[in-house]
LOFI-109825 format. One record per residue (C-alpha): residue in one letter; x, y, z; residue number from 1. Coordinates in steps of 0.05 Angstrom, whole numbers. Example, Ala and Ser with C-alpha at 12.3 -4.5 7.8 and 13.67 -1.06 7.14 Angstrom:
A_246_-90_156_1
S_273_-21_143_2
***
This chain:
M_1838_1437_1080_1
K_1793_1461_1129_2
K_1847_1426_1169_3
L_1890_1480_1154_4
L_1844_1525_1169_5
F_1823_1503_1223_6
L_1906_1493_1252_7
T_1917_1551_1234_8
A_1855_1584_1266_9
V_1885_1553_1329_10
G_1946_1568_1321_11
A_1943_1645_1314_12
I_1903_1649_1375_13
L_1949_1615_1414_14
A_1997_1658_1383_15
T_1974_1718_1403_16
P_2002_1754_1463_17
A_1960_1774_1530_18
V_1936_1846_1536_19
A_1935_1875_1601_20
V_1936_1930_1637_21
Q_1986_1966_1685_22
K_1981_2031_1730_23
C_2049_2055_1744_24
V_2053_2089_1816_25
A_2122_2129_1843_26
L_2118_2115_1914_27
D_2179_2156_1934_28
A_2187_2209_1994_29
S_2126_2255_1959_30
M_2085_2204_1991_31
S_2034_2219_2042_32
C_1986_2172_2080_33
S_1931_2175_2123_34
A_1910_2113_2178_35
S_1855_2161_2211_36
N_1807_2096_2213_37
W_1856_2053_2242_38
E_1796_2030_2283_39
E_1764_1988_2222_40
F_1824_1948_2242_41
E_1823_1920_2298_42
N_1815_1831_2297_43
V_1833_1831_2208_44
A_1884_1793_2177_45
D_1902_1849_2133_46
W_1913_1930_2133_47
E_1896_1980_2078_48
L_1937_2047_2082_49
P_1904_2107_2030_50
C_1975_2154_2005_51
T_1973_2205_1961_52
T_2040_2203_1916_53
N_2060_2265_1868_54
G_1982_2272_1860_55
T_1955_2212_1850_56
S_1921_2169_1898_57
V_1953_2095_1931_58
I_1924_2039_1968_59
L_1980_2007_2002_60
K_1956_1940_2021_61
G_1987_1890_2066_62
V_1989_1825_2113_63
F_2014_1822_2183_64
A_2045_1761_2220_65
C_2059_1753_2289_66
S_2124_1716_2307_67
K_2163_1702_2370_68
I_2223_1733_2328_69
P_2224_1798_2369_70
G_2255_1860_2326_71
D_2303_1908_2369_72
M_2260_1970_2354_73
P_2200_1995_2304_74
G_2216_1995_2237_75
E_2277_1935_2238_76
T_2259_1903_2174_77
R_2272_1820_2150_78
D_2269_1786_2094_79
F_2242_1727_2125_80
L_2200_1705_2179_81
P_2205_1640_2191_82
T_2151_1602_2210_83
T_2149_1574_2276_84
S_2093_1528_2335_85
Y_2100_1554_2404_86
E_2070_1562_2460_87
T_2051_1649_2489_88
I_2016_1644_2541_89
G_2045_1696_2588_90
Q_2097_1703_2527_91
D_2117_1764_2474_92
V_2089_1758_2414_93
N_2124_1812_2370_94
C_2077_1841_2313_95
W_2104_1853_2236_96
C_2075_1890_2178_97
K_2089_1866_2103_98
M_2057_1903_2038_99
I_2047_1873_1986_100
S_2008_1935_1945_101
P_2028_1962_1898_102
A_2100_1928_1910_103
M_2129_1879_1950_104
S_2165_1897_2015_105
S_2197_1862_2071_106
W_2175_1853_2139_107
I_2176_1909_2191_108
Y_2179_1904_2262_109
V_2130_1948_2277_110
D_2102_1936_2358_111
T_2109_1872_2409_112
S_2035_1849_2452_113
V_2043_1809_2513_114
D_2006_1749_2475_115
S_1981_1718_2414_116
D_1906_1733_2426_117
S_1930_1798_2426_118
C_1969_1807_2375_119
N_1920_1770_2318_120
M_1873_1830_2348_121
F_1918_1882_2341_122
C_1968_1884_2302_123
A_1931_1899_2229_124
S_1913_1971_2263_125
L_1972_1974_2292_126
C_2014_1974_2219_127
L_1963_2022_2201_128
Q_1988_2072_2263_129
A_2061_2063_2254_130
L_2080_2051_2174_131
P_2058_2138_2160_132
M_2110_2146_2215_133
L_2156_2089_2179_134
K_2146_2113_2113_135
S_2219_2116_2100_136
V_2225_2051_2129_137
L_2175_2028_2084_138
L_2206_2052_2013_139
G_2271_2016_2036_140
A_2245_1973_2049_141
I_2213_1954_1975_142
Y_2274_1984_1938_143
N_2333_1938_1969_144
***
């Protein structure tokens, strides 16, 4: 009898669904973002962009990639960037940005640097400077 009660209790615990809190934020054309402190994001691997949408504050978070894959113009999007190994001394390297929170976007081309060291040092701050101007591209990269 004790075994049956114990197994029933364990089964009830395992069968109970997990409950999580979820906050929905409408990212739309009313979103306004400010990248006033972009200097703080030099030589870092990720970025954060404070925005307001429909009266709600939201922090967009993202990452960057320095790639030999060129972009034709700022705002161009790609679903993926292939990983390549290359020698970049004296070669152009391209800065791509991707939002990872509160939603995942495609990669967005921002700028070209003169070499990989410059790209790795300044790409996160370039994302912060460019993405407020590329807001419609960012939203399209989420929903398309």
